[in-house]
C-alpha positions in Angstrom: -23.7 16.9 -11.1 -21.7 13.7 -10.9 -18.7 15.6 -12.1 -19.4 18.1 -9.2 -19.9 15.7 -6.5 -16.4 14.0 -7.9 -14.6 17.2 -7.1 -16.0 17.7 -4.0 -15.3 14.4 -2.6 -11.6 15.2 -4.3 -11.2 18.3 -2.3 -12.6 16.6 1.0 -10.0 13.8 0.5 -7.2 16.2 0.4 -8.4 18.5 3.2 -9.1 15.6 5.7 -5.5 14.2 4.7 -3.7 17.5 5.2 -5.8 17.7 8.5 -4.7 14.4 9.8 -1.2 14.8 8.6 -0.8 18.1 10.5 -2.0 16.4 13.6 0.8 13.7 12.9 3.4 16.3 12.3 3.5 18.1 15.3 3.9 14.6 17.3 6.5 13.8 14.7 8.2 16.3 15.4 7.9 16.1 19.7 9.0 12.7 19.5 11.7 13.3 17.3 12.9 15.8 19.6 12.8 13.7 22.7 14.3 10.6 20.7 11.1 8.4 21.2 9.7 6.4 18.6 7.6 7.4 15.7 5.9 4.4 14.4 3.2 3.4 17.6 1.8 7.1 16.9 2.1 7.0 13.0 0.3 3.7 13.2 -2.5 4.9 15.1 -2.9 7.8 13.3 -2.7 5.7 9.8 -5.4 3.7 10.9 -7.8 6.7 11.6 -6.9 8.2 8.3 -7.8 5.1 6.5 -11.5 4.9 8.3 -11.8 8.6 7.3 -10.8 8.3 3.8 -13.6 5.4 3.5 -16.1 6.9 4.6 -15.3 9.8 2.4 -15.2 7.5 -0.7 -18.1 5.0 0.7 -15.4 2.3 0.7 -16.5 -0.7 2.9 -13.6 -3.1 3.7 -13.7 -6.5 4.6 -10.7 -8.4 6.1 -10.3 -12.1 5.6 -7.6 -13.6 7.8 -5.4 -12.5 10.6 -2.9 -9.5 10.3 0.6 -10.5 11.1 2.4 -9.1 14.3 5.3 -6.8 13.6 8.2 -7.6 12.8 7.1 -8.9 9.5 7.5 -8.8 5.5 4.5 -8.8 3.5 4.1 -8.9 -0.2 0.6 -7.5 -2.0 -0.6 -7.2 -5.6 -0.6 -3.4 -6.7 -3.6 -2.1 -8.8 -3.7 1.4 -7.4 -2.4 4.3 -5.2 -5.8 3.5 -3.0 -3.8 0.5 -2.0 -2.0 2.4 0.8 -5.9 3.2 2.2 -6.9 -0.8 3.2 -3.0 -1.5 3.6 -2.7 0.9 6.2 -5.9 0.2 7.7 -5.0 -3.0 8.4 -1.2 -3.3 8.7 1.5 -1.5 11.4 3.8 -1.0 8.0 6.1 1.1 6.3 6.1 0.7 2.2 8.8 0.5 -0.2 7.5 3.2 -3.5 9.1 4.3 -6.3 11.1 7.2 -6.0 9.6 9.7 -8.2 7.0 10.1 -5.3 9.6 11.7 -3.3 9.4 14.6 -5.7 5.5 14.9 -5.6 4.7 18.2 -4.0 3.6 17.9 -0.4 2.8 14.2 -0.9 6.5 13.4 -1.4 7.4 15.3 2.0 4.5 13.1 3.9 5.5 10.2 2.6 9.3 10.8 3.6 8.2 11.5 7.2 5.8 8.5 7.2 8.9 6.4 6.7 8.2 5.2 3.4 11.4 3.5 1.5 12.2 5.0 -2.0 13.7 2.9 -4.7 15.1 4.0 -7.7 14.0 1.3 -10.1 16.2 2.6 -12.9 19.4 1.6 -11.0 19.9 -2.0 -10.0 22.4 -1.2 -7.3 20.1 0.8 -5.4 18.4 -2.6 -4.3 21.3 -3.0 -1.8 20.6 0.5 -0.2 16.7 -0.6 -0.1 17.5 -3.9 1.7 20.0 -2.2 4.4 16.8 0.3 4.8 14.5 -2.2 5.2 16.5 -4.1 7.8 16.7 -1.0 9.9 13.1 -0.3 9.3 12.1 -3.7 10.9 11.1 -3.4 14.6 8.6 -4.6 16.7 6.2 -1.6 15.8 6.4 -1.9 11.9 6.6 -4.5 9.3 8.0 -3.9 5.7 5.1 -4.4 2.9 6.7 -4.9 -0.8 4.9 -4.7 -4.0 6.8 -7.2 -6.2 5.0 -6.8 -9.1 6.9 -3.5 -9.6 3.8 -1.6 -10.8 0.2 -1.3 -10.9 -1.9 -4.0 -13.0 -5.2 -3.9 -14.3 -6.5 -6.2 -11.5 -7.0 -8.9 -13.7 -4.1 -11.2 -12.8 -0.9 -11.2 -10.8 1.9 -10.1 -12.9 5.1 -11.8 -12.8 6.7 -11.2 -9.2 10.1 -9.6 -8.6 13.0 -11.2 -6.4 15.4 -8.3 -5.2 13.7 -6.7 -2.6 13.1 -9.8 -1.0 16.5 -10.5 0.1 15.5 -9.0 3.6 13.2 -11.9 4.0 16.1 -14.2 3.7 18.5 -12.4 5.8 16.3 -12.2 8.6 14.8 -15.3 8.6 11.5 -13.8 8.6 8.5 -15.8 6.8 7.1 -13.9 4.4 3.2 -13.0 4.6 0.8 -12.9 1.5 -2.0 -10.5 0.7 -4.1 -9.9 -2.3 -6.3 -6.8 -2.6 -9.8 -7.2 -4.4 -12.2 -4.3 -5.2 -15.6 -3.9 -6.8 -17.8 -0.9 -7.5 -21.8 -0.9 -7.5 -23.3 -1.9 -10.7 -24.1 1.5 -12.1 -20.2 2.7 -11.4 -17.4 2.0 -14.0 -15.8 -1.3 -13.2 -13.3 -1.5 -10.5 -10.7 -2.6 -13.8 -10.9 1.3 -15.0 -12.2 3.2 -11.9 -9.9 2.0 -9.3 -7.0 0.0 -11.2 -4.6 2.8 -12.3 -3.1 1.7 -15.5 -2.2 2.6 -19.0 -1.9 6.1 -20.0 -4.2 7.7 -18.3 -3.2 10.6 -15.8 -3.1 10.6 -12.1 -5.6 13.4 -11.9 -8.3 12.3 -14.5 -8.0 8.8 -13.2 -8.4 10.1 -9.4 -11.5 12.2 -11.0 -12.9 9.0 -12.3 -12.5 6.9 -9.1 -13.9 9.8 -7.4 -17.1 9.6 -9.3 -18.0 6.2 -8.2 -20.8 5.8 -5.4 -19.5 2.4 -3.8 -16.3 0.8 -3.2 -15.7 -2.8 -1.8 -12.6 -3.6 -0.8 -11.6 -7.3 0.0 -8.2 -7.7 2.3 -7.2 -11.6 2.2 -4.1 -12.2 4.4 -2.8 -16.1 3.9 -2.6 -17.9 7.0 0.2 -19.5 5.9 3.3 -17.3 5.3 6.0 -18.8 2.8 9.7 -19.5 4.2 12.8 -19.9 2.0 16.3 -19.8 2.1 16.8 -19.1 -1.5 15.3 -16.1 -3.0 14.1 -17.4 -6.5 12.8 -20.3 -4.7 11.0 -18.2 -2.2 9.5 -16.0 -5.0 8.6 -19.0 -7.3 6.3 -20.4 -4.4 4.9 -16.6 -3.5 3.6 -16.3 -7.3 1.8 -19.7 -6.9 0.5 -18.4 -3.6 -0.7 -15.1 -4.7 -2.1 -16.4 -7.6 -4.0 -19.5 -5.7 -5.9 -16.8 -3.6 -6.2 -13.9 -5.7 -9.7 -13.1 -7.3 -9.6 -11.3 -10.5 -11.6 -7.7 -10.8 -14.8 -7.7 -12.7 -14.5 -5.9 -16.3 
């Protein structure tokens, strides 16, 4: 029965996402045709999408702190593909994602039209292009969200942060806002470190099924009220590392 409920839940997530995206795409084409900004409409739709996903998953979100106003640069810890749900629900932003996502069926196309910036982490020179795209995408309607750990973790700690993608903050003079995510599941569920955090060798499909078996997910989004500024990228990332580790709460194993 638990397996069937999880499969049903995943089907609902898929159908709801496709339906929401279909509405978005119609307006996307219309706005592009008349050369109007897409971001305001995208921000509204993604907030409704986030609420719908939370309802399907029985995910309760709590925000500690105040979301910055665009344009902004935000860094966040990264534990799961699920991270986009609370982050899109709170922030008017676009993400930087690994280029492999662009080739995923349907998801890649959706991500591209939603304004996601892709990076080839195997090519160091690609950082320059991505930093230029960040500059072009910062505007009054959206900020940039970076996962400086470069990969997902098991939720027990903050990994070492990488600095190259933070050059945009240096070039624009924008302070960097720090966000940390914390997940917890019901006592009867698999712990968040294995049901929410996507790490190790488990495939996306198997992990998604495990995640869907949870009966409740609590998510705390902590937004630090004091953004970090810096003229030197390496000093900036060191200060961000300290601040993220200081406010991070390890997830229960």
